[in-house]
N, C-alpha and C positions, 0 to 999 in steps of 0.2 A: 721195429718202426723205421721207415725211411725218412731221413731228415735232409732237406735241402737248405743250404746256407747261402743267402744272397749277400754279397759283399765280402771281399777277401783281404781286409785290413786287420788291424789288431783284434777287434772284437769278433769278427767273423772267423778268423783262424782259431781263436780260442774256443769258440762255440763248436767248430768242426771237430777239434781234437777232443773236447769233452764228450760230445755226442758219440764219437767213435769209442772212446774209453768206456762208455756206459752200454756198449753193445749194439748201438744203432748203425745202420748203413747210412753213409753220408755222401752227398755230392755238393760241391762248392761252385758257385757261378758268380762271376763279376763282369759287369758291362765294360769295365776299364781294364787296362793292363794291371797285372798283379806284380807287386814288388818281388824281387828275386828272393829276398829273405823269407817271404811267406810261401813262395812256390817251393822252396827247399823243405820247409816244414811239412807241407802237404804231401810232397813226394816221399819224404822219409817215413811218413805215417801211412803211405799207400792209399791216400784219399783222392779219388778222381775229382778233377776240376776243369773249368773252362774260363777263359778270359776274353775280353773284348766282345762279349756277346752274352745274351740270355737265350738258351735254347728252350723255347716255350714248352714243347711236349715233354721234355725231360723234367722241367721244373714242376709242371702240373701233376707229375706222378707222386709228389711228396705227400706223406702223411701229415707232416708239419714243416713249417718254414721258419727259419731264424733269419730275421731281416736286419741288415746294417742300419744304424740310426740315421745314416745320411740319405737313405732312400725315402723319398716322400710318398705319402699315401696315394697321391694322384698318378704315380708312375704306372705305365701300362701293365707291367708284370704283376704289380700288386693288385691292380684292378681285376686282372684275369684270375688270380688266386682267390680274391674275395667272391667273385661270381660263382666259384665252385665250393665256397665255404671251407677252404683249406685253412686250418689254424695258423696264424702268423704271430710269432713271439719275438722278444728281444733276447740278446745274449744274457742280459741280467736275469730275465725270467728263467732261462735254461739253467744258469748257474745256481739260482736260488733253490732249485729242486734237489741239488746234490751236496749242499753244505749244511752243517749244523753250527757253523761259526756265527757269532753275533755280528751283524752288519750295521755299521754306523754310516748312514747314507745322507749325503749332503747335496742340496740343490739350491737354486736361486738364479736370478738373471745375472747378477754380478757377485764376485767374491768367493765362488765355490772352490776354485783351485787353491787359493790361499788358505781357506778354512780347512779344506781336506788335507793339505800338506801339513798344516800346523797341528791338526788333530792327530794325524799319523805320527808326527814327530814327538808329540807329548806322550803318546801311548808306547811308542818304541823305546824312547829314552827311559821310560819307567820300567822297562823290562817285560812288557806284555808281548805275547806272540801275535803279531799283527801284520796283515798284508795291506797293500795299497792298490786300488783298482779303479776301473771306470774311465771317466772322461779325462783323467790325468794321463792316459796313455798306456795303461796296463790292463790286460784282459782279466776280468774276474773269473770267467769260465775256465781259462787255462790254469789259473791257480787252484781252482776247485778240484782239478783232476787228482792232485795229491792231497789237497785240503789239510795242510799242516798247521794252519793258523787258528787261534781261538777267536780272533776278531778280524774283520776287514773294514777299512775305511774306504768308502766308495763315493767318488764324485759322479753325480748323475745329471745329465742334461734333460730337458723336457723330451727330446727325441728318444733318449734311452728309456724314459719312463712310459712313453706312449704305448709300447707293446708289452707292458707288464700286467699280469692278472692275479697271480697268487703270491708273487714275491713279497716277503715280509721283512721290513727293516726292524732292527731292534731299537735303534735310535734314528729318527728322521730329523733332518735339519732343513728349515726353509728360511733362507737369508733375506730374500726380497723378491718382489714380482714387479718388473717394470717392462715397458714395451720392447720386445725384441723377437725376431723370427715370426712375426705375425702372419707372414705370407703362408706359413705352414698351418696356421690355425684360423683360416678364413678371415683374417684381419680382425679377429675378435679377442679382446683382452680376457673375456670370460672363459673362452675355450683354452687360451694359453694358461690362465691361472689354474684351471681344472687339470691340465696336463701336469703342472708342477705339483698339485695336491694329490696326484696319484701316489706320491711317496708315502702318504699316511693311510691309504685306503684299506690296507690289510692289517694295520696295527691294532692291538688289543690292550688290555690293561697291564700287560707285562712289558709294554714298550713305552718309549718316551718320544715326545714331539717337541723339539727345540725350535722356537720360531721368534722372529723379530716383531715385537709388539708395536714398534714404531712405524711399520709398513702398512699403509692404508689399504693396499690391494689384498694383503693377507687378511686383514680384518674383514674386508668386504666378502671374501670368497670362502673363508674357512668357517664352517659351521661347527662350533665347539660342541654343541649339544649332541651332535651325531657321531662324535668320536670318543670311544672309551679309553683312548690312549692317555697316559700321564703327560699333561701339558707343562712345558718348561719355557714360558715366555721370557724374553730378555729385552732390555731397553738401554739406551745411552743415559737415561735419567731414572731416578727413583720416581715412580708414578703412583698417585693415590688410587687410580682406577684399576690397578692390576696387582695381583699377588705375583710378583716377579721372581723368577728363578735366578736372574742375574741382572745387574745394573751397575752403573758407575757412580761412585760417591765423589770422585775427583777425576781429573783428566787421566791419571795413571794409577788409579786405585779402584778396583772393581770388587763387588760384593756378590757372593754366591749363597743362595738359599735353596738347598736341595729338596726341601719340602714346602714350596711356596704356599702360604696360607695356613700353615700348621705351626707357625711360631718356632721353627727350628733355629738353632744357633746360626747366625749369619757369619760366613767366613770372608775375610778380606785378602785379596791377592794383589800384589803390586805388579804393574806391567812396565815399570820404569826401564828395565833392561831389554825390553822387546825392541827389535830393529824395525818393526813395522810402523809406517807413518800414515796419517790421515784418519778422518772420522770413520770411513768405511772399514778400515782395518781395526778400529776399536770394536766395531760390531763383529767382525770376523773373529777377532781374538776372544770375545765374550762367548760366542757360539762354540768355539773349539775348547775353551776352558770348561764349559758346561759338559761337553761330551767326555772330556777327560775325567771330570769328577763323577759322572755317571758310571764310568768304567772303573771307579774306585781309586783313582790317583789322588793323592793328598794335595792340598793347596800349596804346601811348602815345596813339593816336588815340581808342581806345575810352574810355580814362580821361578824355580831354578832353571828349568829347561826352556822357558820362553826366550832366554837370552841367547841360546845357541841355535835358534831357528834361522834358516835362510830361505827366503821366498823363491818361488819359481822364476825362471828367466822371463824377461819381458813384462814383468808386473812390478812397476815402481822400483826398478832395479837401478842402483847407482852405477853409472857407466864410467864415471871419472870426474876429475876436477881440472879446470884450466883457468889460470889467471883469477882465481878466487871464485869462479862460477862453477856450480855443480851441474852435471849432465845426468838426466834420469830417463831411463828407457821404460816406457809404459806402452809398448807396441801392442800388447794384448787388449788395450782399451779400444775395442772395435765397435763400440756403440756410445751414444751420447751419455748415458748414465755412468758408464765407466770413466769417461773423460771428466764428468762432473766431480766424481769422487777424487780423481787425481788433482784437479785444480783446487778443490776445496781443502785438500790435505796439505797443500804447500803454502806456507805463510810468508814467502819471500817474493820479490818481483819475478815474473815468469816470462821467458821467451818461449812461446808455445809453437811446436811443430805439429800440424794437424792436417787431415785430409786423406783422400783415398776414394774408394767406391762408396758412394752415398746410398744408404738403404732406406731412402725416404725419411731421412733424419729431420727432426724438429730441434733446432739448436737454441730455441728461445730460453730453455732453462739454464743455458750456459752464459747468457748475456750478463747477468749481474756479477758473476765471478770474473768474466772476461773484462768487464768495465773496471773492476777494482784491483785485479791482480795481474793482468796480462799487459806487459809494456810493448810487446811485439808479437805478431802472428806470422809464421812462415807457412804458407799453404803448400803442401806437398801432394800433388795429385794431377791427373790428366785434365780434370775439369774442376776448377776451384771457384767457379762463379758464385755458387750458393754461399760458400764460406766467406768470400770477400764482401758479398752483399750484406750478409748478416752481421759480421763483426767489424767491418770497415768503419761504421759510425761510432763504435765504442772503444776500439783499440787504436792507440796512437800511431802505430806503424804496422802496415800489412804489406807483405810481398809474396810472390809466387815462385816456385821452382818445381822441376820434375826430377831432380836428382837428390838422393840422400846426402851425398858428399857436399853438394852445394848448400843444402839446407843446414847442415851442421856447421859448415864454414861461415855462413851468413849469421847463424845464431851466435856463434862464438864472437863474431865481430860486433854484434849488438849487445852482448852481455857485459855487465859491469861486475866487479867483485861483490859477492853476496847474492847475485841473481841465480835463478835456476833455469836451465834449458831443459824443457820437458817435451819429449815425444809422447803424445797421448792423442792418437789420431781421430778418435770418435767415429771412425769409418773402417770398412773392410779394406783389405790390402791389395786386391787383385788387379788394380789398374797398372801398378808399377812393380809389384812384388809377387813372389810365388804364394806367400802366406804371411801371417803376422810374424812368424819366427824369422823368416827371411828379412822382413822389414826391420825387426829388432836387431838382428845380427849385423845388418848393414849400418845401422845407427851406432852400435858398439864399435864396429871397425872404423867408422869415420871419426869417432871421438878418440879412439886409440891412435889413429894416424896423426891427429892434431897434437896430442900430448907428446907423441914420439918426436914430431917435428920441433916442438918447443924444447924438449930435452936435448936434442941434437944441436939446436941453435945455441942453447946455453953452454953446452960443452965446447963449442967452437969459439966462444967469445974470448 
């Protein structure tokens, strides 16, 4: 079979290497420049490729195409392939054909990276042979070439799920469904929800579906009667309307019932030692703990290993302290819902740094939190008009800047001991920064520069 791979980043290179390893002829095409590290991999494997273009006649010769999740359905090259009925799949679909490992697959609009990393951490610390893959930046397909793991923990975006057809998760996790990327789904929440729910489409009675029973959109779009999978709903509260697999009895004490509805012995696990903060992270923790228990890890081991977890960079990451104020980097909060979780999870006065490329955001859900928790808003973007108009009436102090250094310095000047300076933009980063990582790194560097200045000043006194 001749396979063409469209897109030559992490997932595309992994797909190309796996396809070749399984005996297929492969051609890789990327409309943009290919990073040198990936060109070296393709050259070493003897896989032909092109960059900065898509040569249509060469691509249309494919028996099957593996598409990068970043390429939208409306792209001309995809439309041309659809017209001649060429099968188009994702890297995840290709990888699923060649592994017998059990895949724990995690999706949701927010919280997937934290939940994926925590699940992986709990399994790895317990001694299981486990790989980490998907939207966290590691190709599942490339790992499947050697396929040395018994388990993979895979973060899946809706884009990665779009072109899956036979891929079967062992455990699927759906954390939440809130508006995001609707431009890829005809501005339809129903279409977006169905994209997320592809994660369960091939599961049977041997699989598990861990989902957030508190999420209204999941309730609306998940038809339980049509799914033979073993359901493991979780909630922040014990609920009389659900046989829950997991819930909280207290703020830092969760309960796990591995056979909900069958009166099994309920286990209690303390999360006191966990470094994660905020209500959303209590949900993420509950989902990860359920995955670990399904994988056979004891409650005592889970409790022990929660303490040693360190979250991904740019997700509620403590950047430092200065004059009694704590600085937190939540640059990965690129949508309103993620910023809501950050504001909701901090119970101290907040100096909030927000702004960037607006994706048609509706900030109204943030107004109650802004009114009660935010003492100052520093707008960091090229166009801050919408932010200032929305929050000006409820936040005592609002100002604008186009420099991260200025934003951090102004925030430090406004912060009192006990306050939190929170970078949680609620927007994409592309107006002033290369990406959310660049934005987060600049925030961390600006905070470090301030603390260094203070240390030097104290040393010279």
